[in-house]
C-alpha positions as CSV (number, residue, x, y, z in Angstrom):
1,M,20.4,31.8,11.7
2,N,19.3,34.2,9.0
3,K,15.8,35.0,8.1
4,L,15.6,32.7,5.2
5,D,16.8,29.7,7.2
6,F,14.3,30.6,9.9
7,S,11.4,30.6,7.5
8,I,12.6,27.3,6.0
9,S,12.8,25.8,9.4
10,L,9.2,26.8,10.1
11,R,8.2,25.1,6.9
12,E,10.1,21.9,7.9
13,K,8.2,21.9,11.2
14,G,5.0,21.6,9.2
15,L,3.4,24.9,10.2
16,G,0.8,26.4,8.0
17,K,1.0,29.8,6.3
18,N,-0.9,31.7,9.1
19,E,1.2,30.1,11.8
20,I,4.4,31.0,10.0
21,I,3.2,34.6,9.6
22,K,2.5,34.7,13.4
23,E,6.0,33.4,14.1
24,M,7.6,35.9,11.7
25,E,5.6,38.8,13.3
26,K,7.0,37.7,16.7
27,N,10.5,37.9,15.4
28,G,10.1,41.3,13.9
29,F,9.6,40.7,10.2
30,D,7.8,43.4,8.3
31,Q,5.1,42.7,5.7
32,A,7.3,42.9,2.6
33,E,9.9,40.6,4.2
34,M,7.2,38.1,5.2
35,D,5.9,37.9,1.6
36,F,9.4,37.6,0.2
37,Y,10.6,34.9,2.7
38,L,7.3,32.9,2.5
39,K,7.7,32.7,-1.3
40,K,11.4,31.9,-1.1
41,S,11.0,29.3,1.7
42,D,8.3,27.6,-0.3
43,E,10.5,27.3,-3.3
44,I,13.6,26.1,-1.4
45,Y,11.6,23.7,0.8
46,L,9.9,22.1,-2.3
47,N,13.2,21.8,-4.1
48,Q,14.7,20.1,-1.1
49,L,11.8,17.6,-1.0
50,L,12.1,16.8,-4.7
51,N,15.9,16.5,-4.6
52,N,16.1,14.3,-1.5
53,K,14.1,11.4,-2.9
54,Q,15.8,8.1,-2.6
55,S,17.3,6.8,-5.8
56,V,16.1,3.4,-6.9
57,G,19.1,1.2,-6.2
58,P,17.8,-2.4,-5.6
59,T,16.2,-2.7,-9.0
60,K,19.5,-3.7,-10.6
61,S,20.0,-6.6,-8.2
62,I,16.4,-7.7,-8.7
63,R,16.8,-7.6,-12.4
64,T,19.9,-9.8,-12.3
65,I,18.2,-12.2,-10.0
66,K,15.2,-12.4,-12.4
67,S,17.5,-12.8,-15.3
68,I,19.3,-15.7,-13.6
69,A,16.0,-17.3,-12.7
70,L,14.9,-16.9,-16.3
71,F,18.0,-18.6,-17.6
72,L,17.7,-21.4,-15.1
73,S,14.0,-21.9,-16.1
74,F,15.1,-22.1,-19.7
75,I,17.6,-24.8,-18.8
76,L,14.8,-26.6,-16.9
77,L,12.5,-26.3,-19.8
78,V,15.0,-27.8,-22.1
79,G,15.4,-30.6,-19.6
80,V,11.6,-31.1,-19.8
81,L,11.8,-31.3,-23.6
82,F,14.5,-34.0,-23.4
83,G,12.5,-36.3,-21.1
84,Y,13.3,-35.2,-17.6
85,V,9.6,-34.3,-17.1
86,S,9.2,-34.7,-13.4
87,V,12.4,-32.9,-12.4
88,G,11.9,-30.1,-14.9
89,L,8.3,-29.4,-14.0
90,I,8.9,-29.5,-10.3
91,G,12.0,-27.3,-10.7
92,L,10.0,-24.8,-12.9
93,F,7.2,-24.7,-10.3
94,V,9.6,-24.0,-7.4
95,L,11.7,-21.5,-9.4
96,W,8.7,-19.4,-10.6
97,S,7.1,-19.6,-7.1
98,L,10.3,-17.9,-5.8
99,V,10.2,-15.3,-8.5
100,K,6.6,-14.6,-7.9
101,F,7.1,-14.3,-4.1
102,G,10.1,-12.0,-4.6
103,S,8.2,-9.8,-7.1
104,Y,5.5,-8.8,-4.5
105,R,7.9,-8.1,-1.6
106,R,8.3,-4.3,-2.0
């Protein structure tokens, strides 16, 4: 393990700056190396944290489900307008209850 990997691993352990300096002194780093590797390990560790965020994948499937629900509710609304009032209103109530329930489950 080289010195940069060692300083990054200390960052990943969650050690503070003073604790990292103590560990570096134990392993024979001089002051110039400590300053350099502290700065570099901060940059690399923060870049790793920013780049490792999960991409938002499930939103496409949620959008398609909501689009299908919107289309079905439109069909039910047309059914309401043509006289199937009880079936259409009950269907709209159930469908939008499901959409509302699915929207808040994150």
